[in-house]
C-alpha angles and dihedrals in degrees: 000000000000091000092047092062090064098045097084093051091044090053091048091048091050089050089051090052093044094053097080090043092053090051091047090052091052093048092048097050096251091136100161092048090047090052092051094047092046092047090050090050092049091049092048090053091061094038097052092052093047093049092047093051097037095051096031094239100136119144139184089243091052091048087059100036098051097057091039090056091047093050094047092048093049095043094050095043093046089048092049092046090050091048091056092044097250096118129033122258091232091061092049088050092050093049092047093045092050094049093044091049091051091049093048091046091050091050092049093049090049093047091051090048094236121157111259131181112225092204112115118239118249091241088053090055091047090049090052091050091048091049091048091050092047093053090043091053092048091049091048090052091049094045093052093038092238127154118213107156094172091051092047094047094043090048090051091053093046089049090049093051093052092043090053094045090050093048091049092048091052091047091052090048091051092048092049089050092047093049095043097246093308116141112271117217 
């Protein structure tokens, strides 16, 4: 059981280390390897959370490390996919803007000493899953040398909608926290 308490953080740390490698693989036309690394990272994201909850080995460090690994993986893979022309620049900008806004909002709330729940919102989790699936689909298309412009474009728009909804939900939560539960315009 002692070893089990470290497994979720170890999986998150490995995902954090694998993120730059996945992006490098994408940029260097190693599409099948990129798909395998990304799929392993996506699986480890679900596995570390399940292990932590199932065995009751959650930690404050893990609550920070897991989303940091997710964000780095998504940021680097979206950037690499944009660089090779597989995903549109506007979607990369939206994903980066949403994550940067959440980070800045979190810092402001902490600096002001306001109470803040570190639990992710359901829409945030759904947005992460949609982003993971979008990148996975793009990597599948690349790995099998398939062209599906409608699928790619439709996936980009679905990803954008969930990214926007998630960003708005976090903004509303931050405003409610900042204004002490008072109704915001």
